C-alpha positions in Angstrom: 113.1 135.8 61.1 111.9 138.8 63.0 110.8 138.9 66.6 108.6 141.5 68.2 109.1 142.2 71.9 106.4 143.8 74.0 107.3 146.6 76.3 105.5 145.2 79.3 108.1 144.1 81.8 105.5 143.5 84.5 103.9 140.7 82.6 107.3 139.2 81.7 108.3 139.2 85.4 105.0 137.5 86.4 105.4 134.9 83.7 108.9 134.2 84.8 107.9 133.9 88.4 105.0 131.5 87.5 107.4 129.4 85.3 110.0 129.2 88.1 107.3 128.3 90.7 106.0 125.5 88.4 109.5 124.2 87.8 110.2 124.2 91.6 107.0 122.2 92.2 107.9 119.8 89.5 111.3 119.2 91.0 109.7 118.8 94.4 107.4 116.2 93.0 110.2 114.3 91.4 112.2 114.3 94.6 109.3 112.9 96.6 108.5 110.3 93.9 105.2 111.8 92.9 105.7 111.7 89.2 103.4 109.6 86.9 104.6 107.1 84.3 104.7 108.7 80.8 101.5 107.0 79.5 99.5 107.9 82.7 100.8 111.5 82.5 99.6 111.9 78.9 96.2 110.5 79.9 96.0 113.0 82.7 96.9 115.8 80.4 94.2 114.8 78.0 91.7 114.5 80.8 92.5 118.0 82.2 92.5 119.5 78.7 89.0 118.1 78.0 87.7 119.4 81.4 89.1 122.9 80.6 87.6 122.9 77.1 84.2 121.8 78.3 84.3 124.5 81.0 84.8 127.2 78.3 81.9 125.9 76.2 
């Protein structure tokens, strides 16, 4: 399997920073007990996905 890497380190750095920030927020939420039960989490994901799709249309 071949992989193609892009030569754009700025985007990679931004993506890594965004990912790390998201993970940090998720860990903070777990520490403070703000996570949702699995079924409610998937319902929320579906709701947000539908809102996003409708906004693009």
